[in-house]
C-alpha positions in Angstrom: 119.5 91.3 88.5 120.3 87.8 87.4 118.2 85.3 89.6 121.3 83.2 90.4 123.1 86.3 91.6 120.1 87.3 93.7 120.2 83.9 95.4 123.9 84.3 96.2 123.3 87.7 97.7 120.4 86.8 99.9 119.6 86.0 103.5 116.8 83.6 104.4 115.2 83.4 107.8 113.3 80.2 108.8 110.8 80.4 111.6 109.4 77.1 112.9 106.6 77.4 115.5 105.2 74.4 117.3 102.6 75.7 119.7 101.5 72.3 121.0 105.1 71.5 122.1 105.7 75.2 123.1 108.8 75.2 121.0 110.1 77.7 118.4 113.2 77.5 116.2 114.8 80.3 114.1 117.5 79.6 111.6 119.4 82.0 109.3 121.0 81.0 106.0 123.4 83.3 104.2 123.9 83.1 100.4 127.4 82.4 99.1 127.9 86.0 98.0 127.4 87.3 101.6 129.5 84.8 103.5 132.5 87.1 103.7 130.3 90.0 104.9 128.1 88.0 107.3 130.1 85.0 108.7 128.5 82.4 111.0 129.6 84.2 114.1 128.0 87.5 113.0 124.8 85.7 112.0 124.7 84.0 115.4 125.1 87.3 117.2 122.3 88.8 115.0 120.0 86.0 116.0 120.9 86.2 119.7 121.0 90.0 120.1 118.2 91.1 117.7 115.9 88.4 116.4 115.4 86.2 119.5 114.4 89.2 121.8 112.1 90.7 119.1 110.5 87.3 118.4 109.9 86.7 122.1 108.2 90.1 122.5 106.0 89.5 119.4 105.1 85.9 119.9 105.5 84.7 123.5 104.6 81.1 124.2 
């Protein structure tokens, strides 16, 4: 697959963990090619319903 096309069809998750401040942040970025399939609302629901609960179980502060 062409590397440029692979970037357009990708989802990137960013996990920022700050143990001293007891703070965590999760961000999801969707490639241009998937914006029609995974719009912002669906990505937000994915974070709230799946990733946040799992992340809290795995890495409680």
